[in-house]
C-alpha positions in Angstrom: 75.0 50.4 81.0 74.3 54.0 82.9 71.6 55.9 82.3 73.1 58.4 80.8 74.2 55.5 78.0 70.5 55.7 77.8 69.3 56.4 74.1 65.9 58.3 74.6 63.2 59.7 72.6 64.8 63.4 72.8 68.0 61.4 71.6 66.6 59.9 68.7 64.7 63.4 67.7 67.8 65.3 67.6 69.8 62.8 65.3 66.3 62.8 62.9 65.5 66.1 62.5 69.3 66.7 61.2 69.9 64.1 59.6 66.8 64.8 57.7 68.0 68.0 56.9 70.4 67.0 55.5 68.9 64.1 53.7 66.7 66.1 52.6 69.4 69.4 50.6 71.5 66.4 49.8 72.4 66.2 46.1 72.8 62.3 45.9 69.4 61.4 48.4 67.5 64.1 47.8 65.8 63.5 44.5 65.1 60.2 46.2 63.9 61.0 49.3 62.9 63.9 48.1 60.1 62.7 44.8 59.0 59.7 47.0 58.2 61.8 50.4 57.7 65.8 48.9 59.8 68.4 49.8 57.5 70.6 52.3 57.7 70.5 56.0 53.6 68.9 56.4 54.7 66.1 53.9 58.0 64.7 56.2 56.8 65.4 59.3 54.9 62.2 59.0 57.7 60.2 58.0 60.3 61.6 60.5 57.6 60.9 62.6 57.4 56.8 61.3 61.1 57.1 61.7 61.3 58.0 65.1 59.0 55.6 65.6 61.7 52.8 63.8 64.0 53.9 65.9 62.3 53.7 69.5 61.4 51.0 68.8 65.3 48.9 68.7 66.6 51.0 71.4 63.2 51.2 73.5 61.5 48.5 72.3 58.3 50.7 72.5 56.4 48.0 70.0 55.4 52.0 68.4 56.8 50.5 64.2 54.6 48.4 62.8 55.9 48.9 59.2 57.7 46.8 56.7 60.9 48.8 55.8 62.7 46.2 53.0 59.1 46.4 51.3 59.4 50.3 51.1 63.1 50.8 49.7 62.7 47.8 47.3 60.0 50.2 46.0 62.9 52.7 45.2 64.2 52.7 41.7 68.2 53.1 40.8 69.4 52.4 44.5 73.0 51.0 44.5 75.0 51.3 47.6 76.4 54.2 46.7 73.5 55.3 48.4 73.9 53.7 51.7 76.8 55.0 51.9 76.0 58.4 51.4 73.5 57.7 54.0 75.9 55.8 57.0 78.2 58.7 56.1 75.5 61.7 56.9 73.8 59.8 59.7 77.5 59.2 61.0 78.0 62.8 60.9 74.6 63.7 62.5 74.8 60.9 65.2 78.7 63.1 66.1 76.7 66.0 66.0 73.7 64.8 68.7 74.7 62.6 70.5 77.6 61.4 73.0 80.1 59.0 72.4 78.9 56.0 73.9 75.0 56.5 72.0 76.6 57.5 68.4 78.3 53.7 68.7 75.2 52.3 69.7 73.3 54.1 67.3 75.5 53.8 64.4 76.4 50.3 64.5 72.9 49.8 64.5 72.4 51.9 61.3 76.2 50.3 59.3 74.1 46.7 60.7 70.6 48.0 59.1 72.0 49.4 56.3 73.6 45.9 55.7 70.6 44.2 55.6 69.2 45.9 53.8 71.9 45.8 50.6 71.4 42.6 50.9 67.7 41.7 50.6 67.6 44.9 47.3 70.3 42.2 46.3 67.7 39.1 47.2 64.8 40.9 45.0 67.1 41.9 41.9 68.3 38.4 41.9 65.3 37.0 42.2 63.5 38.7 39.2 63.7 37.2 35.7 63.8 40.4 34.0 67.5 41.4 35.5 71.1 39.8 34.7 73.5 39.8 37.8 76.1 42.0 35.5 73.3 44.7 36.2 73.0 43.9 39.6 74.3 47.1 41.6 74.5 44.8 45.0 76.7 42.1 43.1 79.0 42.7 45.6 77.6 40.5 48.5 78.0 37.7 46.1 74.0 37.0 45.8 73.6 35.6 42.0 70.3 33.9 39.7 71.2 29.7 40.5 72.3 29.5 37.0 69.6 27.5 35.7 67.9 31.1 35.4 70.3 32.7 33.9 69.6 35.0 30.3 71.1 32.8 27.8 
């Protein structure tokens, strides 16, 4: 890999700026994000900074991100695979618009793995709640079910 192929802080900032501009306006994702974060630029700035730290930690090993992203997503009611599909589509589009092809591919592959991991985590979380039934699990496609001894009778 050449230095021109190395993801930089500037690449991360450009991608997240475009991506979150679209997310905020998206009819599926916007309501979820805006309800959690807010609707003003001032409310969004800390979130985007935190997300930039997340990606910087992944690609540049900066250690700036110390959060628990799964716990943030577990607390969002109503998430489904459709939300992740839309998130990935917007992320893909933003990556194609802002990054070179090699950087785009690296970002896109990593984003897909993260989205799958989050969905698997949400499936596990859903299945561990005794109030939930497998038939209501939006992430059941991951094959994660509660043990049969816990199923509602």
